N, C-alpha and C positions, 0 to 999 in steps of 0.2 A: 156832345162835342163832335162826334163823327158827322152828324148832319150839318152842323155849323161849318166844319171844314169843307165838306163836299159842296155846300151852298156857296161858300167863299170862292172855291175853285171854279164853280160854274158861272158865277156872276161877277168875277173879277175882284173878289174881296182881298183884303190885305193879308198880312202874315199872321194868321191865327196860330199861335204857338201851341206846341204840345206840352210844354213845361213852363212853370212859373219862373219869373225872373229871379226870384230869391234862391232858386236851386242851381242857377247856372254856374256859379263859382265852384261849388262842390262837384257838380257834374263834370265840368271841364277838367278838373284836377284828376278825377278818377278815370275819365276817358283816356287821358294821357298815360296814366299808370297801366291801364289795360292794354293800350296800344304797344307799350314797351314789352309787354309779356307776349302778346299774340302776334306781333309783327305788323307790317303795313298792309297785308292783304293783297299785294300786287305781284308776288313772286312765290313760286315759279309759275310759268304760264300753264294754263290748263291744257290737257291733251285735246287734239281736234278729233271730234267724233262724226264729222260730216261724211255722208255717203249713203249708200242704199242698204236697207235692212230688209230681211225676209225675202231673199232671192228665190227661195224655194217656191214662192207663190207667183213669181214673175210670169206673165202671159202677154203676148203681143197686143191683145185687144183691151187690156186692163191696165191703164197707167198707174204708176205708184201714187200713194197719198203723199202730199207735200206737207211736211211738218217743219216749222221754223221756231227756233228758240230765241227769245229776246230777254234782255235784262242785265243783271249784274253777275258777280262771280258764282252765285249759286246756280244760275242758268247755264253759265259756261262750264261748270264742273270743277272749279278750282279746289285743290286739296286732294285729288286722286291722281294716280299715275297712269292709268289705262283708260283709253277712250271708252271702252265698253262699260266703265263704272260711272260715267257722267250721267246726269239726269236726262239729257237729250237722247243718248244711246239707249238708256233703259226705257224711256217712253216710246222711242221708235220701234224697238224690238217687241215691246209689249203690244203696241198698236198693230203691228204687222201680224202678230199671233191672233189677236181678236178679229181683225178684219179679214185675215187670210189674203192679204194683199201686200205687196212690197211697200215700204215707206222710205221716201227720200228725205233725209234730215239736213237742214241748214241751220247754222248757229251764228248769230250776229251779236250775241251777248258780249259785254265787255267787263272784265273784272274791275271793281272799283266804281262802276257806273252808278250814277244817281238817276232819278226819274227824268231830269232835264236832258239826259242823253237819249231818251227814247225817240225823240223826233229824228235824230240822225239815224238811229237803227231802223226805224220804220222806212225812212227814205231809201236806205240800202235795200231793204226787202222789196219795196215797190219799184225800184229802178230796173229790175230784171225785165227783159223783154217777154219772158214767158208768162204763164198764168200765175195769178196770185196764189199764195199758199192755201191749202185746204183748211189748215188750222195753225194758229200761232199760240205759243205758250210763253207768257211773260212772267218772270220772277224778279221782283224789284222791291225796294223799300228799306232794306237794312242800312244802306249807306246814307239814305235820306235822314234817318234818325241819328246816326253817329256823326254826320256832318251838319246837323241842324238845318237842313233845307226846310224852309217854311212849308207846313203841311198843305196849305192851299196851293202852293206852286207844285208840290209833289203830285197831288191828285189831279191838278189841271193838266200836267204833262201826261200822266197816265191816261186820263180820260180822252185827251186828244189823240194819243196813240191808238187806243181801242177804236175810236171813231174812224180814223183813217183806214185802219185794217178792215173794219167791218164794211166801210164804204167800198173798198176794193174787192169785197166778196169773201174775205177770210173769216172763219170762225175764230173766236178769241177766248182763251182761258187764262186767267191771271192767278198766279200763286201769290197771295198777299204777304205783307211784311211778316217775317218770322219773329218769334218771341226772343228778343235779344237779352231778356232777363235771365237766361239760362247759360250764358257763356261763362265758362268756369272761372276765368281770372277776374270777372266783374264782381265787385264787392258792394255791400250796402253803403249808402242809399242808392247808388247808381243802379243796382240790380232792380230795385223796385221801380225806379224812374224809367229805366229802359223797358221794363215790361209794360208799364202804363203807356208810354209813348208808342211802343210797337203795336199794341192792341188798338189804340185810338187811330193810328194811321191805317192799320189793316181794315178796320171798319169803314173808314172814309174811302179807302181804295175800293171796297166792295160797292158802296153806294155809287161812286163815279163810274165804275166798270159796268154795273148792271144797267144803269141809266143809258149807257151807250150800246147795249145789246150784247155784252159779253157775259161770261160766267166767272165766278171766283171760287177758289178753294183755299181755305184757311191753312197756312203753312206754319202754324204754331208748332207743329210736330217737328219741323225742320231743326229748330233749336229749342224744342219744347219739352214736355214731360218725359218722353222716352229718352231724350238726351240728358236730362237732369238725372234720371235714374241710372243711365249707363254711359256716363261721359267718356270713359276710357274706350268704350266700344264704338260709340256713335260720333265722337268728334275726331277730326283729323289731327295730324301731328302738331299743327299750330294752335290747337285748342279753340279755334274759331270757325274754320270751315268744316263742313261735314266730311266724314270718312265715306268709304264706299258703302258701308252699311247704312250710314245716315242718308245718303242720296237715294238708296233703294227704298228707305222708309218714305221719303218725300215723293218719289216717283209712284209708289203704290197708292199714295193719297190722291195724286193728280190724275193718274191713268183712267179711273172710272169716269171722271168728268170729261176727259178728252174723248173717250169712246162714246159717251152719251151725247156729247155735242155733235158728233158725226153720225148719230143714229145707229150706233153699233152695240149699245148695251141692251140687255134683255128688256122687252117692253113692260113686263110685270114689275120691274124695279123702277120704272118711271113714275108710277103712282105713289103719292105720298103715303108713308107708313106711319100711322099714328103711334104705334108702339115704339117707334124710334124717334118720336117727337119731331116728325117732319110735317110740313104744311105750308100754307100761304100766310105770309106776314107782311106788314109794312116794311119797305126795304130797309129803313134805318134800324128797325128792331131785328130783322133778319141779319143785318150786318153786324150788330152788336153781339148777337148770339154766336155767329160764326167766328168772330174774333176771339171768343173765349173758349172755343172747342175746336181743336185742330182737326183737319180733314173734312170740315163741313163745307158743302157746296151751296152757293146762292146763285139763282138764275132769275132773269126777268119773268114776270107773270103778267098780271093785269096792269095796264098802263096807268090807271087812275084808281082811286079808292078814297074812302072817307079821310084817310090820313096820308094821302099822297100815293105814289107808285107802290105797288106790291111786288113781292118776290116769292119764289118757291125755295124753301130751305130743305136740303136733303143731307142726310148722313149716310153716304153710300158705303156699302160693304166693300172692304178692300179685298182684292183677289190677287194671289200670286199667279201671274200669267206665265206659262212656260215660254221662255224666250226662243224665238226662231233664231236661225243663224244670225248673230249680231254682226256679222262681217260680210262684206259684199263679194268676197272671193275666198281663196284659201289662205289669205294672210291672217296675221294675228289680230289686226285692228281694221276698222272700216277705212276704205280709201277716201281721199278727198277728191 
């Protein structure tokens, strides 16, 4: 199914659905019930975390790494009250610690955004007169599922965004659609349907991203097994958006891939580890495996093979990176 969705996106196919028509009535009824419980997801506004991180490493001859966040409310950090708790701030401070260089964070993510908003967000990023970002992190997909955006359209917009950013010279890491089947207020059969739809879209996003030269990290963890086991700790007050601990979990999953993309991860960890079930696979198979196991990275490998393009699947070890000063000055939060 993921291969069909990605092919439809690439070649202008129609609306290949994620769910059968017979389930739509039940699905919509339960969606409305869940929305009444969790709220509309648009308020309050997430805190702004834009600014310079890792000032201790600032040197005149070494410009900061430019990191840009794109996507929906999870990329924006909705659900927390302090800027330093957002995924952008966590990634910026962690990246600064690993690179021992300052990191300048920009965030153009929009709460409530679907993948069809990525064209506008990318245009904002590329409209700047300065250099393109060194790396862009996109977190998108949950609203596509809940608003029933056709999967082919969703992947088409994401693939186009990755292509434009890569053409401009930016590296791209995509956090794929989280597992919506673990949201506390969601009941069966919507829970099962949401999980199925989330994983199908995540796999299709992986195929589309890898074919455009980006890397993906499965974010099933964002609303996945750890959240199901600790919902009171890892969900925010609205039972939908992650709490500070939840965003930290997601950031730890994405940070190793961000660092590896920039050539900052230890060289010995770049070789596939057979004991961790890492290796080269057809991209569609790698995408399916990643969608079912959170924190799994997929990157382009050989352009062709007996079964089409191939990809490298890695299950990177998560590391808690001591945060450098996550504020650009003596204030409590980063300046804009």
